[in-house]
C-alpha positions as CSV (number, residue, x, y, z in Angstrom):
1,X,-9.6,-182.5,-90.3
2,X,-7.6,-184.0,-87.4
3,X,-5.9,-181.7,-84.9
4,X,-2.2,-181.3,-84.7
5,X,-0.1,-183.3,-82.3
6,X,2.8,-181.7,-80.5
7,X,6.0,-183.6,-81.3
8,X,8.4,-181.3,-79.3
9,X,9.4,-177.8,-78.6
10,X,12.9,-176.6,-79.7
11,X,14.9,-173.9,-78.1
12,X,17.9,-172.6,-80.0
13,X,20.5,-171.2,-77.5
14,X,23.4,-169.0,-78.5
15,X,27.0,-169.1,-77.3
16,X,26.2,-166.9,-74.3
17,X,23.1,-168.8,-73.3
18,X,21.0,-166.3,-75.1
19,X,17.8,-167.5,-76.6
20,X,18.0,-167.2,-80.4
21,X,14.8,-168.9,-81.4
22,X,12.0,-171.2,-80.4
23,X,10.2,-173.6,-82.7
24,X,7.2,-175.9,-82.1
25,X,7.3,-179.1,-84.1
26,X,3.8,-180.5,-84.6
27,X,1.7,-182.2,-87.2
28,X,-1.2,-184.4,-87.9
29,X,-0.5,-187.9,-86.6
30,X,2.9,-189.2,-85.6
31,X,6.2,-187.4,-86.2
32,X,8.2,-188.4,-89.3
33,X,11.8,-188.1,-90.5
34,X,11.2,-184.6,-91.8
35,X,10.8,-183.5,-88.2
36,X,14.1,-185.3,-87.3
37,X,15.8,-183.6,-90.2
38,X,14.5,-180.2,-88.9
39,X,16.0,-180.9,-85.4
40,X,19.3,-182.0,-87.0
41,X,19.4,-178.8,-89.1
42,X,18.6,-176.6,-86.2
43,X,21.4,-178.3,-84.2
44,X,23.9,-177.8,-87.0
45,X,23.0,-174.1,-87.4
46,X,23.1,-173.5,-83.6
47,X,26.5,-175.2,-83.5
48,X,27.8,-173.0,-86.3
49,X,27.2,-169.9,-84.2
50,X,28.6,-171.5,-81.1
51,X,25.3,-172.6,-79.5
52,X,23.1,-175.6,-79.1
53,X,19.5,-176.7,-79.0
54,X,17.3,-177.9,-76.1
55,X,14.2,-180.0,-76.7
56,X,11.2,-180.0,-74.3
57,X,7.8,-181.7,-74.3
58,X,9.2,-184.5,-76.5
59,X,6.5,-187.0,-77.5
60,X,7.4,-190.7,-76.9
61,X,7.2,-191.4,-80.7
62,X,9.5,-188.5,-81.5
63,X,12.0,-189.6,-78.8
64,X,12.0,-193.1,-80.4
65,X,12.8,-191.6,-83.8
66,X,15.6,-189.5,-82.4
67,X,17.0,-192.6,-80.8
68,X,16.6,-194.6,-84.0
69,X,18.8,-192.2,-86.0
70,X,21.2,-191.8,-83.2
71,X,20.7,-188.0,-82.8
72,X,21.8,-187.1,-79.3
73,X,20.4,-183.7,-78.2
74,X,19.8,-182.0,-74.9
75,X,16.3,-182.8,-73.5
76,X,15.0,-180.6,-70.7
77,X,18.5,-180.0,-69.2
78,X,19.8,-183.6,-69.6
79,X,21.5,-185.2,-72.6
80,X,19.4,-187.9,-74.3
81,X,20.0,-191.3,-72.7
82,X,22.6,-189.8,-70.4
83,X,25.0,-189.2,-73.2
84,X,26.8,-186.0,-74.2
85,X,24.7,-183.5,-76.1
86,X,25.1,-183.3,-79.8
87,X,28.4,-181.6,-80.7
88,X,28.7,-180.1,-84.1
89,X,32.1,-179.2,-85.7
90,X,32.4,-175.9,-87.3
91,X,31.2,-175.9,-90.9
92,X,32.5,-174.1,-93.9
93,X,29.4,-171.9,-94.1
94,X,28.7,-169.3,-91.5
95,X,25.2,-169.7,-89.9
96,X,23.0,-166.9,-88.8
97,X,20.0,-167.1,-86.5
98,X,17.8,-165.8,-89.4
99,X,18.7,-168.9,-91.4
100,X,16.6,-171.3,-89.3
101,X,15.3,-174.0,-91.7
102,X,11.9,-174.8,-90.1
């Protein structure tokens, strides 16, 4: 069985810069769109509680997938490709930190 490859680390930050959760996204081989979906869902949930996410240790392949789908997220203190971090409009459902999808 092959070892797991690190795709990225995700930090979910609350509205007062409080750390709400950390996730490590990894898997056998290259990242796939399920990992991108996980990041998008975490960003949506964080936005619903007034926070955001920050990615660290992003693999080149995962960065390429994020660019491909146009998902702009904060990467180690800077917005991806110098653009503004992902902004999420308030949804109809209320998100809770315990609702993290992945």
